C-alpha positions, 0 to 999 in steps of 0.5 A, a space after each residue: 398717690 396712696 394707690 401708687 404707694 400701695 402698688 410700690 410696697 406690693 412690688 417691693 414685697 413681691 420682689 423680696 419673696 422672689 429673691 427669698 425663693 431664689 436664695 433658698 436651696 432645697 436639698 433632698 437627703 437620704 434618711 440616714 444623713 438627716 442629722 449630719 446634713 442639718 448641722 452642715 446646713 446650719 453651719 453653711 447658712 451662717 456664711 452664705 446668708 441663705 436659707 436651706 430647706 431639707 426634705 428627708 426620705 428613703 433614697 429611692 422615694 426621693 429619686 422618683 420624686 426628683 424624676 417627676 419634677 420635684 423642686 430639688 437643687 441637690 440630691 444626696 443619695 445613700 448609694 450609686 444605684 439611684 444616682 445612676 438612675 437619675 442620671 439615665 433619666 437626665 434629672 441630674 447634672 452627671 458631671 457634678 456627682 461627688 462622693 461625700 462619705 461612706 458607711 458601715 452595715 450593722 445589726 442594731 439591738 436595744 442598748 439595755 439588753 445583753 445578748 450572749 450569742 451572735 444575732 445571726 444565730 437567732 434571726 431565723 427565729 425572730 422578726 427583724 427590721 430592714 429597709 426594703 431592698 427594692 427601694 432602700 439602699 440599706 436594705 439592698 446592702 443587707 440583702 447582699 450581706 445575708 446572701 453572701 453569708 448564705 442566710 437570706 433565704 432562711 431569714 427572709 420570712 422573718 424580715 419586716 421591710 421598711 420604707 427607709 433605714 430610720 424606720 427600721 431603727 425606730 422599731 428596735 428603739 421602741 422595742 417593737 422588734 429585737 433587731 434591725 439591720 442599719 448603718 453604723 451612723 444610725 447608732 449615733 443618733 439614738 442612745 436607745 440602740 447599740 451594735 450587736 454585729 458588724 458585717 464585714 465590708 467585703 460581704 456587700 457593695 461599698 456603702 457610698 453617699 453621693 451628692 449631685 446638682 439636679 438639672 434645675 438647680 439654682 446657681 448658688 447650689 454649686 457652692 453648697 455642693 463643694 462645701 460638702 467636701 470641705 474639712 468643716 463638713 467632713 468633720 461633721 459627717 465623721 462626728 455622726 459616724 460616717 467615714 471620709 472618702 476621697 474617690 468615686 
């Protein structure tokens, strides 16, 4: 009888673990959306009685992990390119793609330093940080903007390329470098930095954040995807410096 009871308890525990995993949503989130999605997830957890796990990184890095079979339910990308890449690889549900926010591109500097001139006047003399254009959307937008200004070839030797936009921001926040090309929203999460220059929107591709279900997403993931477009979630995104969008 004791053995049967132990087996019963074990079966109950095993079922609970399986249910917990079934109720757990895994989000792969672009680094620049970390804090906003954390707050959105905390808000959603209160109403869904579920657990949300967030994996943060450079958009390109996350996309390749999903391509290789990483157990993500939802992918939040900082650009269309990587979402289209996963769509071509049949790793996401293309019909589920939603544009959830937009952003702006800026040059960041230390908040306690005054600069009498535009940073564009000195970036051919000082090292600055930016995301790697090959894999980081912010880096690709930065390269586009500098190319349109006729500055990329001159500035490129001074660029320190990072694996995600937050790594570029951190270099300025710590004082390692004087300048970094980041998103406007990045400035909201670190009081040690401020905007020194804002790129004109027409100087680069429109900065859009997209979210989609992966092809292995749990059924419950669709409700969270819809929640990202809801007024409460959009209010949180705007609080963190993102702009609302209504079209793809």
